[in-house]
Backbone as JSON Lines, residues from 0, in Angstrom:
{"i":0,"aa":"M","n":[88.32,140.88,-184.68],"ca":[86.6,140.96,-184.8],"c":[86.24,139.45,-183.88]}
{"i":1,"aa":"A","n":[85.67,139.5,-182.96],"ca":[85.49,138.07,-182.11],"c":[84.11,137.26,-183.33]}
{"i":2,"aa":"T","n":[84.13,136.1,-183.43],"ca":[83.15,135.52,-184.16],"c":[81.92,134.99,-182.96]}
{"i":3,"aa":"R","n":[80.96,134.8,-183.51],"ca":[79.77,134.36,-182.8],"c":[80.05,133.18,-181.99]}
{"i":4,"aa":"E","n":[81.02,132.41,-182.45],"ca":[81.3,131.42,-181.28],"c":[82.12,131.62,-180.25]}
{"i":5,"aa":"E","n":[83.22,132.47,-180.64],"ca":[84.14,133.14,-179.78],"c":[83.35,133.94,-178.55]}
{"i":6,"aa":"M","n":[82.3,134.72,-179.08],"ca":[81.52,135.24,-177.98],"c":[81.1,134.73,-177.19]}
{"i":7,"aa":"S","n":[80.34,133.65,-177.73],"ca":[79.14,132.24,-177.15],"c":[80.15,131.82,-176.18]}
{"i":8,"aa":"A","n":[81.33,131.21,-176.51],"ca":[82.17,130.45,-175.59],"c":[82.76,131.28,-174.8]}
{"i":9,"aa":"F","n":[82.77,132.8,-174.58],"ca":[83.39,133.58,-173.54],"c":[82.71,133.85,-172.6]}
{"i":10,"aa":"L","n":[81.09,134.08,-173.26],"ca":[79.95,134.59,-172.25],"c":[79.73,132.63,-171.47]}
{"i":11,"aa":"A","n":[79.82,132.16,-172.07],"ca":[79.6,130.84,-171.36],"c":[80.49,130.52,-170.24]}
{"i":12,"aa":"S","n":[81.84,130.74,-170.26],"ca":[82.85,130.63,-169.71],"c":[83.01,131.66,-168.66]}
{"i":13,"aa":"V","n":[82.52,132.72,-168.66],"ca":[82.08,133.63,-167.82],"c":[81.02,133.77,-166.74]}
{"i":14,"aa":"E","n":[80.25,133.1,-167.45],"ca":[78.75,133.34,-166.47],"c":[78.57,133.21,-165.34]}
{"i":15,"aa":"R","n":[79.61,132.1,-164.69],"ca":[79.14,131.53,-163.21],"c":[79.8,132.43,-162.46]}
{"i":16,"aa":"R","n":[80.95,132.86,-162.61],"ca":[81.94,133.77,-162.08],"c":[81.41,134.88,-161.84]}
{"i":17,"aa":"A","n":[80.81,135.51,-162.84],"ca":[80.1,136.68,-162.88],"c":[78.99,136.43,-162.29]}
{"i":18,"aa":"F","n":[77.98,135.85,-162.0],"ca":[77.19,135.54,-161.3],"c":[77.43,135.92,-160.08]}
{"i":19,"aa":"K","n":[78.49,135.1,-159.53],"ca":[78.9,135.29,-157.85],"c":[79.52,136.25,-157.25]}
{"i":20,"aa":"S","n":[79.94,137.21,-158.62],"ca":[80.58,138.23,-158.21],"c":[79.46,139.36,-158.08]}
{"i":21,"aa":"A","n":[78.76,139.23,-159.03],"ca":[77.21,140.31,-158.87],"c":[76.96,139.99,-157.6]}
{"i":22,"aa":"M","n":[76.41,138.74,-156.94],"ca":[75.8,138.48,-155.79],"c":[76.82,139.23,-154.84]}
{"i":23,"aa":"F","n":[78.11,139.16,-154.72],"ca":[78.6,139.76,-153.73],"c":[78.27,140.99,-153.56]}
{"i":24,"aa":"S","n":[78.24,141.85,-154.64],"ca":[77.86,143.23,-154.74],"c":[76.33,143.52,-154.56]}
{"i":25,"aa":"V","n":[75.59,142.7,-155.17],"ca":[73.72,143.02,-155.02],"c":[73.23,142.34,-153.89]}
{"i":26,"aa":"R","n":[73.66,141.26,-153.32],"ca":[73.2,140.14,-151.85],"c":[72.15,140.23,-152.63]}
{"i":27,"aa":"D","n":[71.26,139.6,-153.88],"ca":[70.25,139.54,-154.31],"c":[70.31,138.59,-155.88]}
{"i":28,"aa":"E","n":[69.89,137.09,-155.14],"ca":[70.18,136.33,-156.52],"c":[69.47,136.81,-157.88]}
{"i":29,"aa":"E","n":[67.89,137.39,-158.04],"ca":[66.99,137.6,-159.08],"c":[68.0,138.8,-159.81]}
{"i":30,"aa":"V","n":[68.53,139.62,-158.79],"ca":[68.93,141.05,-159.36],"c":[70.63,140.51,-160.01]}
{"i":31,"aa":"A","n":[70.82,139.83,-159.15],"ca":[72.64,139.47,-159.84],"c":[72.18,138.73,-160.92]}
{"i":32,"aa":"L","n":[71.11,137.97,-161.24],"ca":[71.04,137.33,-162.59],"c":[70.69,138.69,-163.52]}
{"i":33,"aa":"D","n":[69.91,139.8,-163.35],"ca":[69.71,140.69,-164.1],"c":[70.84,141.34,-164.71]}
{"i":34,"aa":"V","n":[71.43,141.72,-163.73],"ca":[72.78,142.43,-163.48],"c":[73.81,141.51,-164.67]}
{"i":35,"aa":"V","n":[74.07,140.33,-164.41],"ca":[74.73,139.8,-165.29],"c":[74.12,139.68,-166.72]}
{"i":36,"aa":"Q","n":[72.93,139.09,-167.01],"ca":[72.46,139.21,-168.44],"c":[72.42,141.09,-168.81]}
{"i":37,"aa":"D","n":[72.34,141.75,-168.24],"ca":[72.48,142.95,-169.08],"c":[73.7,143.21,-169.28]}
{"i":38,"aa":"A","n":[74.82,143.18,-168.62],"ca":[76.14,143.15,-168.73],"c":[76.54,142.32,-169.89]}
{"i":39,"aa":"M","n":[75.94,140.81,-170.09],"ca":[76.14,140.27,-171.02],"c":[75.76,141.12,-172.35]}
{"i":40,"aa":"L","n":[74.45,141.24,-172.72],"ca":[73.88,142.04,-173.46],"c":[74.71,143.08,-174.27]}
{"i":41,"aa":"K","n":[75.13,144.47,-173.15],"ca":[75.88,144.89,-173.61],"c":[77.06,145.03,-174.21]}
{"i":42,"aa":"L","n":[77.71,144.15,-173.72],"ca":[79.03,143.03,-174.38],"c":[78.59,142.98,-175.66]}
{"i":43,"aa":"A","n":[77.63,141.99,-176.09],"ca":[77.19,141.61,-177.34],"c":[76.7,142.63,-178.26]}
{"i":44,"aa":"E","n":[76.1,143.85,-177.6],"ca":[75.64,144.2,-178.54],"c":[76.75,145.49,-179.01]}
{"i":45,"aa":"R","n":[77.33,145.93,-178.29],"ca":[78.29,147.52,-178.0],"c":[79.77,146.91,-178.78]}
{"i":46,"aa":"Y","n":[80.25,145.63,-178.17],"ca":[81.26,145.28,-178.65],"c":[81.88,143.72,-179.06]}
{"i":47,"aa":"A","n":[80.81,143.6,-180.08],"ca":[81.16,142.13,-180.93],"c":[82.14,142.54,-181.92]}
{"i":48,"aa":"D","n":[82.07,143.85,-182.42],"ca":[83.71,144.35,-183.18],"c":[84.62,144.19,-182.62]}
{"i":49,"aa":"K","n":[85.03,143.78,-181.26],"ca":[86.59,143.98,-180.46],"c":[87.02,142.42,-180.85]}
{"i":50,"aa":"P","n":[88.49,142.45,-180.7],"ca":[89.14,141.07,-180.88],"c":[88.81,140.59,-179.27]}
{"i":51,"aa":"A","n":[88.6,139.19,-179.33],"ca":[88.35,138.23,-178.5],"c":[89.36,138.11,-177.43]}
{"i":52,"aa":"A","n":[90.47,138.52,-177.59],"ca":[91.15,138.63,-176.35],"c":[90.97,139.99,-175.32]}
{"i":53,"aa":"E","n":[89.87,140.89,-175.9],"ca":[89.61,142.42,-175.23],"c":[88.54,142.3,-174.4]}
{"i":54,"aa":"L","n":[87.69,140.85,-174.45],"ca":[86.4,140.67,-174.1],"c":[86.76,140.4,-172.42]}
{"i":55,"aa":"P","n":[87.19,139.83,-172.12],"ca":[87.23,139.69,-170.59],"c":[87.42,140.93,-169.82]}
{"i":56,"aa":"L","n":[88.42,142.02,-170.32],"ca":[88.43,143.15,-169.85],"c":[87.58,144.27,-170.06]}
{"i":57,"aa":"L","n":[86.78,144.02,-171.08],"ca":[85.66,144.63,-171.53],"c":[84.3,144.2,-170.54]}
{"i":58,"aa":"F","n":[84.4,143.23,-170.68],"ca":[83.14,142.68,-169.66],"c":[83.48,142.64,-168.24]}
{"i":59,"aa":"Q","n":[84.51,142.88,-167.91],"ca":[84.59,143.17,-166.37],"c":[84.12,144.53,-165.96]}
{"i":60,"aa":"R","n":[84.58,145.38,-166.95],"ca":[84.23,146.73,-166.71],"c":[82.79,147.33,-167.06]}
{"i":61,"aa":"I","n":[82.33,146.41,-167.84],"ca":[81.02,146.62,-168.12],"c":[80.17,145.96,-166.63]}
{"i":62,"aa":"L","n":[80.44,145.22,-166.44],"ca":[80.16,144.36,-165.18],"c":[79.65,145.14,-163.87]}
{"i":63,"aa":"Q","n":[81.02,145.76,-163.8],"ca":[81.07,146.98,-162.41],"c":[80.18,147.97,-162.51]}
{"i":64,"aa":"N","n":[80.5,148.3,-164.33],"ca":[79.3,149.4,-164.56],"c":[77.85,149.05,-163.96]}
{"i":65,"aa":"T","n":[77.77,148.15,-164.53],"ca":[75.96,147.49,-164.62],"c":[75.51,147.52,-163.13]}
{"i":66,"aa":"V","n":[76.73,146.76,-162.23],"ca":[76.03,147.02,-160.62],"c":[76.0,148.25,-160.44]}
{"i":67,"aa":"T","n":[77.01,149.39,-160.59],"ca":[76.81,151.01,-160.08],"c":[75.56,151.26,-160.6]}
{"i":68,"aa":"D","n":[75.08,150.78,-161.87],"ca":[73.8,151.46,-162.58],"c":[72.61,150.87,-161.72]}
{"i":69,"aa":"H","n":[72.85,149.86,-161.54],"ca":[71.85,149.03,-160.16],"c":[71.6,149.75,-159.17]}
{"i":70,"aa":"F","n":[72.59,150.2,-158.41],"ca":[72.26,150.79,-157.01],"c":[72.28,152.14,-157.36]}
{"i":71,"aa":"R","n":[72.28,152.79,-158.15],"ca":[72.03,154.27,-158.66],"c":[70.53,154.28,-158.87]}
{"i":72,"aa":"R","n":[69.76,153.49,-159.52],"ca":[68.46,153.05,-159.49],"c":[67.71,152.59,-158.83]}
{"i":73,"aa":"Q","n":[68.59,151.68,-157.95],"ca":[67.63,151.34,-156.43],"c":[67.83,152.65,-155.69]}
{"i":74,"aa":"K","n":[68.62,153.38,-155.25],"ca":[68.32,154.47,-154.84],"c":[67.61,155.22,-154.87]}
{"i":75,"aa":"V","n":[67.06,155.49,-156.11],"ca":[65.82,156.63,-156.69],"c":[65.05,155.82,-156.4]}
{"i":76,"aa":"R","n":[64.62,154.33,-156.4],"ca":[63.26,153.68,-156.31],"c":[63.07,153.57,-154.73]}
{"i":77,"aa":"N","n":[64.17,153.26,-154.18],"ca":[64.21,153.51,-152.44],"c":[63.21,154.67,-152.2]}
{"i":78,"aa":"L","n":[64.12,155.75,-152.55],"ca":[63.42,157.33,-152.45],"c":[61.68,157.22,-152.28]}
{"i":79,"aa":"W","n":[61.42,156.76,-153.56],"ca":[60.23,156.89,-154.38],"c":[58.95,155.91,-153.52]}
{"i":80,"aa":"T","n":[59.51,154.62,-153.02],"ca":[58.97,153.98,-152.49],"c":[58.71,154.17,-151.22]}
{"i":81,"aa":"T","n":[59.89,154.62,-150.26],"ca":[59.31,155.16,-149.17],"c":[58.44,156.1,-149.11]}
{"i":82,"aa":"L","n":[58.4,157.05,-150.18],"ca":[57.52,158.43,-150.13],"c":[55.75,157.79,-150.02]}
{"i":83,"aa":"L","n":[56.1,157.01,-151.27],"ca":[54.77,156.22,-151.28],"c":[54.39,155.28,-150.27]}
{"i":84,"aa":"S","n":[55.23,154.91,-149.87],"ca":[54.69,153.77,-148.86],"c":[53.63,154.3,-147.8]}
{"i":85,"aa":"S","n":[53.87,155.66,-147.52],"ca":[53.56,156.13,-146.5],"c":[51.88,156.71,-146.74]}
{"i":86,"aa":"L","n":[51.47,156.22,-147.92],"ca":[50.33,156.52,-148.52],"c":[49.79,155.05,-148.87]}
{"i":87,"aa":"V","n":[49.87,154.28,-148.25],"ca":[49.14,152.42,-148.13],"c":[48.96,152.39,-146.77]}
{"i":88,"aa":"P","n":[47.81,151.27,-146.7],"ca":[47.6,151.13,-145.09],"c":[48.6,150.03,-144.97]}
{"i":89,"aa":"D","n":[48.65,149.76,-143.75],"ca":[49.49,148.72,-143.49],"c":[48.92,147.09,-143.4]}
{"i":90,"aa":"D","n":[47.36,146.99,-143.14],"ca":[47.0,145.69,-143.01],"c":[46.76,145.22,-144.47]}
{"i":91,"aa":"D","n":[47.84,145.42,-145.73],"ca":[47.77,144.34,-146.59],"c":[48.89,143.26,-146.3]}
{"i":92,"aa":"E","n":[48.66,142.04,-146.33],"ca":[49.34,140.95,-146.02],"c":[49.91,140.13,-147.15]}
{"i":93,"aa":"G","n":[49.75,140.83,-148.42],"ca":[49.73,139.67,-149.6],"c":[51.49,138.84,-149.36]}
{"i":94,"aa":"G","n":[51.77,138.43,-150.33],"ca":[52.68,137.74,-150.5],"c":[53.37,136.87,-149.5]}
{"i":95,"aa":"E","n":[52.03,136.2,-148.52],"ca":[53.04,135.3,-147.26],"c":[53.62,133.96,-148.17]}
{"i":96,"aa":"R","n":[54.49,133.18,-147.51],"ca":[54.77,131.87,-148.0],"c":[54.74,130.83,-146.95]}
{"i":97,"aa":"D","n":[54.66,130.05,-147.51],"ca":[54.48,128.62,-146.64],"c":[56.11,128.41,-146.36]}
{"i":98,"aa":"P","n":[56.82,128.34,-144.99],"ca":[58.14,127.96,-144.67],"c":[58.41,126.4,-145.11]}
{"i":99,"aa":"L","n":[57.38,125.69,-145.06],"ca":[57.79,124.19,-145.46],"c":[57.88,124.1,-146.85]}
{"i":100,"aa":"E","n":[57.42,124.83,-147.78],"ca":[57.79,124.75,-149.07],"c":[59.67,125.1,-149.47]}
{"i":101,"aa":"A","n":[60.06,125.47,-148.38],"ca":[61.42,125.73,-148.62],"c":[62.37,124.57,-148.5]}
{"i":102,"aa":"L","n":[61.62,123.94,-147.5],"ca":[62.17,122.8,-146.91],"c":[62.47,121.23,-147.38]}
{"i":103,"aa":"E","n":[61.6,120.9,-148.79],"ca":[61.3,120.27,-149.35],"c":[62.66,120.04,-150.37]}
{"i":104,"aa":"A","n":[63.02,118.42,-150.63],"ca":[64.35,118.62,-151.02],"c":[64.04,117.18,-152.08]}
{"i":105,"aa":"E","n":[64.85,117.58,-153.39],"ca":[64.88,116.66,-154.11],"c":[66.07,115.8,-154.04]}
{"i":106,"aa":"A","n":[65.5,114.49,-154.55],"ca":[66.77,113.23,-154.4],"c":[67.75,113.56,-155.55]}
{"i":107,"aa":"G","n":[68.93,113.13,-154.7],"ca":[70.36,113.36,-155.4],"c":[71.04,114.98,-155.4]}
{"i":108,"aa":"S","n":[69.96,116.13,-155.11],"ca":[70.23,117.32,-154.66],"c":[71.42,117.71,-153.56]}
{"i":109,"aa":"E","n":[71.53,118.59,-153.55],"ca":[72.65,119.06,-152.07],"c":[71.88,119.57,-150.74]}
{"i":110,"aa":"R","n":[70.66,119.62,-151.46],"ca":[69.76,119.55,-149.98],"c":[69.62,118.31,-149.59]}
{"i":111,"aa":"A","n":[69.34,117.28,-150.43],"ca":[69.42,115.9,-150.06],"c":[70.36,115.65,-148.57]}
{"i":112,"aa":"E","n":[71.51,116.11,-148.7],"ca":[72.69,116.1,-147.69],"c":[71.89,116.1,-146.33]}
{"i":113,"aa":"S","n":[72.43,115.37,-145.28],"ca":[72.28,115.5,-144.0],"c":[72.11,116.73,-143.58]}
{"i":114,"aa":"A","n":[71.17,117.55,-142.58],"ca":[71.19,119.08,-142.4],"c":[71.93,119.53,-141.22]}
{"i":115,"aa":"A","n":[72.41,118.58,-141.18],"ca":[73.67,119.18,-140.04],"c":[75.26,119.65,-140.96]}
{"i":116,"aa":"D","n":[75.4,118.9,-141.67],"ca":[76.72,119.3,-142.97],"c":[75.97,120.56,-143.4]}
{"i":117,"aa":"Q","n":[74.69,120.3,-144.36],"ca":[74.48,122.0,-145.02],"c":[74.16,122.97,-144.28]}
{"i":118,"aa":"V","n":[73.61,122.65,-142.99],"ca":[73.71,123.81,-142.23],"c":[75.22,124.31,-142.01]}
{"i":119,"aa":"E","n":[76.36,123.66,-141.68],"ca":[77.57,124.09,-141.47],"c":[78.19,124.53,-142.84]}
{"i":120,"aa":"R","n":[77.86,124.01,-143.64],"ca":[78.43,124.57,-144.85],"c":[78.1,125.9,-145.34]}
{"i":121,"aa":"E","n":[76.65,126.11,-144.83],"ca":[75.84,127.43,-145.41],"c":[76.55,128.21,-144.19]}
{"i":122,"aa":"Q","n":[76.83,127.82,-143.31],"ca":[77.31,128.64,-142.44],"c":[78.6,129.67,-142.41]}
{"i":123,"aa":"V","n":[79.22,128.28,-142.88],"ca":[80.85,128.91,-143.22],"c":[80.78,129.43,-144.25]}
{"i":124,"aa":"L","n":[80.06,129.62,-145.53],"ca":[79.95,130.18,-146.7],"c":[79.52,131.34,-146.26]}
{"i":125,"aa":"A","n":[78.77,131.73,-145.57],"ca":[77.77,132.93,-145.25],"c":[78.83,133.53,-144.42]}
{"i":126,"aa":"I","n":[79.75,132.96,-143.62],"ca":[80.8,134.04,-142.96],"c":[81.93,134.17,-143.47]}
{"i":127,"aa":"I","n":[81.92,133.2,-144.53],"ca":[83.27,134.38,-145.55],"c":[82.49,135.08,-146.74]}
{"i":128,"aa":"E","n":[81.38,135.37,-146.93],"ca":[81.01,136.07,-147.92],"c":[80.88,137.51,-147.18]}
{"i":129,"aa":"A","n":[80.32,137.53,-145.76],"ca":[79.97,138.07,-145.14],"c":[81.45,139.02,-144.82]}
{"i":130,"aa":"E","n":[82.45,138.42,-144.64],"ca":[83.74,138.98,-144.18],"c":[84.43,139.64,-145.73]}
{"i":131,"aa":"I","n":[83.82,138.8,-147.01],"ca":[84.84,139.62,-148.19],"c":[83.57,140.49,-148.51]}
{"i":132,"aa":"R","n":[82.34,140.67,-147.83],"ca":[81.82,142.19,-147.97],"c":[82.04,143.22,-147.11]}
{"i":133,"aa":"K","n":[82.97,142.87,-146.16],"ca":[83.47,143.6,-145.33],"c":[84.82,144.55,-145.63]}
{"i":134,"aa":"L","n":[85.02,143.84,-146.7],"ca":[86.04,144.23,-147.26],"c":[86.07,145.91,-147.56]}
{"i":135,"aa":"P","n":[87.14,146.88,-147.71],"ca":[86.6,148.15,-148.42],"c":[86.82,147.64,-150.02]}
{"i":136,"aa":"A","n":[85.97,148.52,-150.95],"ca":[85.53,148.36,-152.18],"c":[86.61,147.9,-153.36]}
{"i":137,"aa":"R","n":[87.72,148.41,-153.07],"ca":[88.77,148.22,-153.77],"c":[89.38,147.44,-153.67]}
{"i":138,"aa":"Q","n":[89.66,146.84,-152.38],"ca":[90.3,145.34,-151.81],"c":[89.36,144.45,-152.32]}
{"i":139,"aa":"R","n":[87.73,144.23,-152.2],"ca":[86.98,143.26,-152.79],"c":[87.2,143.32,-154.29]}
{"i":140,"aa":"E","n":[87.18,144.44,-154.84],"ca":[87.35,144.37,-156.24],"c":[88.4,143.56,-156.95]}
{"i":141,"aa":"A","n":[89.83,143.96,-156.05],"ca":[91.03,143.31,-156.57],"c":[91.02,141.94,-156.55]}
{"i":142,"aa":"F","n":[90.68,141.35,-154.87],"ca":[90.41,140.27,-154.61],"c":[89.56,139.04,-155.4]}
{"i":143,"aa":"L","n":[88.45,139.65,-155.67],"ca":[87.39,138.69,-156.57],"c":[87.99,138.93,-158.03]}
{"i":144,"aa":"L","n":[88.66,139.73,-158.52],"ca":[89.29,139.27,-159.73],"c":[90.45,138.66,-159.97]}
{"i":145,"aa":"R","n":[91.28,138.93,-159.0],"ca":[92.37,137.92,-158.76],"c":[91.95,136.56,-158.62]}
{"i":146,"aa":"Y","n":[91.38,136.22,-157.84],"ca":[91.2,134.94,-157.28],"c":[89.69,134.05,-157.75]}
{"i":147,"aa":"W","n":[88.95,134.89,-157.92],"ca":[87.58,134.19,-158.31],"c":[87.34,134.43,-159.5]}
{"i":148,"aa":"E","n":[87.72,135.46,-160.2],"ca":[87.85,135.42,-162.04],"c":[89.13,134.74,-162.29]}
{"i":149,"aa":"E","n":[90.28,135.04,-161.48],"ca":[91.46,134.28,-161.97],"c":[92.18,135.29,-162.9]}
{"i":150,"aa":"M","n":[91.83,136.47,-163.05],"ca":[92.96,137.08,-163.48],"c":[94.44,137.42,-163.35]}
{"i":151,"aa":"D","n":[95.36,137.5,-164.2],"ca":[96.83,137.77,-163.34],"c":[96.37,139.52,-163.02]}
{"i":152,"aa":"V","n":[97.59,139.66,-162.66],"ca":[97.87,141.29,-161.99],"c":[97.66,142.37,-163.33]}
{"i":153,"aa":"A","n":[98.27,142.13,-164.62],"ca":[97.89,142.8,-165.41],"c":[96.46,143.28,-165.55]}
{"i":154,"aa":"E","n":[96.18,142.11,-165.85],"ca":[94.31,142.18,-166.44],"c":[93.95,142.79,-165.35]}
{"i":155,"aa":"T","n":[93.93,142.62,-164.13],"ca":[93.01,142.96,-163.17],"c":[93.71,144.83,-162.81]}
{"i":156,"aa":"A","n":[94.74,144.9,-163.17],"ca":[95.15,146.25,-162.95],"c":[94.51,146.91,-163.96]}
{"i":157,"aa":"A","n":[94.28,146.41,-165.4],"ca":[93.76,147.16,-166.67],"c":[91.97,147.29,-166.34]}
{"i":158,"aa":"A","n":[91.68,146.26,-165.87],"ca":[90.27,146.24,-165.34],"c":[90.07,147.23,-164.07]}
{"i":159,"aa":"M","n":[91.02,147.37,-163.5],"ca":[90.71,148.13,-162.07],"c":[90.77,149.61,-162.64]}
{"i":160,"aa":"G","n":[91.6,150.17,-163.55],"ca":[92.03,151.15,-163.98],"c":[93.17,151.71,-162.71]}
{"i":161,"aa":"C","n":[94.25,150.82,-162.37],"ca":[95.14,151.1,-161.78],"c":[96.47,150.37,-161.65]}
{"i":162,"aa":"S","n":[97.58,150.87,-161.04],"ca":[98.9,150.16,-161.21],"c":[98.81,148.59,-160.99]}
{"i":163,"aa":"E","n":[99.72,147.89,-160.99],"ca":[99.91,146.2,-160.8],"c":[100.37,146.38,-159.61]}
{"i":164,"aa":"G","n":[100.82,147.42,-158.88],"ca":[101.0,147.88,-157.48],"c":[100.35,147.63,-156.67]}
{"i":165,"aa":"S","n":[99.21,148.42,-157.07],"ca":[98.07,148.8,-156.46],"c":[97.21,147.49,-156.14]}
{"i":166,"aa":"V","n":[97.24,146.81,-157.28],"ca":[96.44,145.25,-157.35],"c":[97.32,144.69,-156.33]}
{"i":167,"aa":"K","n":[98.34,144.59,-156.13],"ca":[99.28,143.57,-155.27],"c":[98.88,144.0,-154.05]}
{"i":168,"aa":"T","n":[99.13,145.36,-153.82],"ca":[98.45,145.81,-152.25],"c":[97.07,145.18,-151.85]}
{"i":169,"aa":"H","n":[96.03,145.98,-152.88],"ca":[94.62,145.62,-152.34],"c":[94.81,144.11,-152.19]}
{"i":170,"aa":"C","n":[95.23,143.0,-152.9],"ca":[95.2,142.12,-152.66],"c":[95.57,141.28,-151.39]}
{"i":171,"aa":"S","n":[96.97,141.77,-151.57],"ca":[97.72,141.37,-149.91],"c":[96.74,141.75,-148.65]}
{"i":172,"aa":"R","n":[96.56,142.79,-148.56],"ca":[95.79,143.49,-147.56],"c":[94.38,142.89,-147.32]}
{"i":173,"aa":"A","n":[93.66,142.38,-148.47],"ca":[92.51,141.54,-148.43],"c":[92.43,140.16,-147.66]}
{"i":174,"aa":"T","n":[93.49,139.49,-148.66],"ca":[93.85,138.08,-148.11],"c":[94.15,138.22,-146.58]}
{"i":175,"aa":"H","n":[95.18,138.97,-146.25],"ca":[95.37,139.37,-144.65],"c":[94.3,139.36,-143.67]}
{"i":176,"aa":"T","n":[93.3,140.21,-144.23],"ca":[92.21,140.58,-143.12],"c":[91.33,139.53,-143.45]}
{"i":177,"aa":"L","n":[91.2,138.72,-144.51],"ca":[90.17,137.79,-144.29],"c":[90.8,136.69,-143.39]}
{"i":178,"aa":"A","n":[92.01,136.3,-143.76],"ca":[92.6,135.44,-143.21],"c":[92.71,135.51,-141.64]}
{"i":179,"aa":"E","n":[92.52,136.72,-141.2],"ca":[92.62,137.18,-139.93],"c":[91.06,137.0,-139.01]}
{"i":180,"aa":"A","n":[90.14,137.65,-140.04],"ca":[88.69,137.31,-139.63],"c":[88.13,135.9,-139.44]}
{"i":181,"aa":"L","n":[88.74,135.21,-140.59],"ca":[87.97,133.86,-140.48],"c":[88.88,133.06,-139.05]}
{"i":182,"aa":"K","n":[89.96,133.35,-138.73],"ca":[90.85,132.6,-137.94],"c":[90.05,133.12,-136.59]}
{"i":183,"aa":"A","n":[89.87,134.52,-136.37],"ca":[89.26,134.89,-135.0],"c":[87.88,134.22,-135.25]}
{"i":184,"aa":"R","n":[86.97,133.87,-135.75],"ca":[86.06,132.83,-135.74],"c":[85.87,131.43,-135.8]}
{"i":185,"aa":"G","n":[87.33,131.03,-135.61],"ca":[87.58,129.56,-135.26],"c":[87.43,128.87,-136.85]}
{"i":186,"aa":"I","n":[87.41,129.37,-137.88],"ca":[87.77,128.65,-139.4],"c":[88.87,128.6,-139.95]}
{"i":187,"aa":"T","n":[89.27,127.22,-139.83],"ca":[90.72,127.26,-140.79],"c":[90.07,126.53,-141.93]}
{"i":188,"aa":"L","n":[90.97,127.01,-143.24],"ca":[90.69,126.07,-144.53],"c":[91.82,125.88,-145.12]}
């Protein structure tokens, strides 16, 4: 059974990687934060009695299921929003933002770096993330678990519910596809 300290340490260690993984799936920062929070709460509430060694695999499965649940709920919401939006007039302009607010930079932050460097870095990251999103779901999942979550082949296979050979195949295909796509765009890492 994991102690409170072990559970807290595990959740703290996985927080950033889980957020990035959720961002690749849902493509919305606020939703990704909610998904990770929900997954962490489910782990703490339902599996606190499990040994600390089992937490990483349990958490990955819970996170994947939480992302799937989000998309299921979103599909239903979109259906109702689309149906109900036809009843609302189009002249409502609420929610406008001042574009200059997004340009303010705090001293010492990464936004305070030169605009050219920031734009170049953001463009490269956007291209890499776009290419990762283009991967087939199983390849993307294997790639992120192996190289982002730093799981070994056996842990990845257990989290994905497949054989170790399948994990190796998915990772190899994903790596080659990403390398070719980035090379075609002139990006060398």
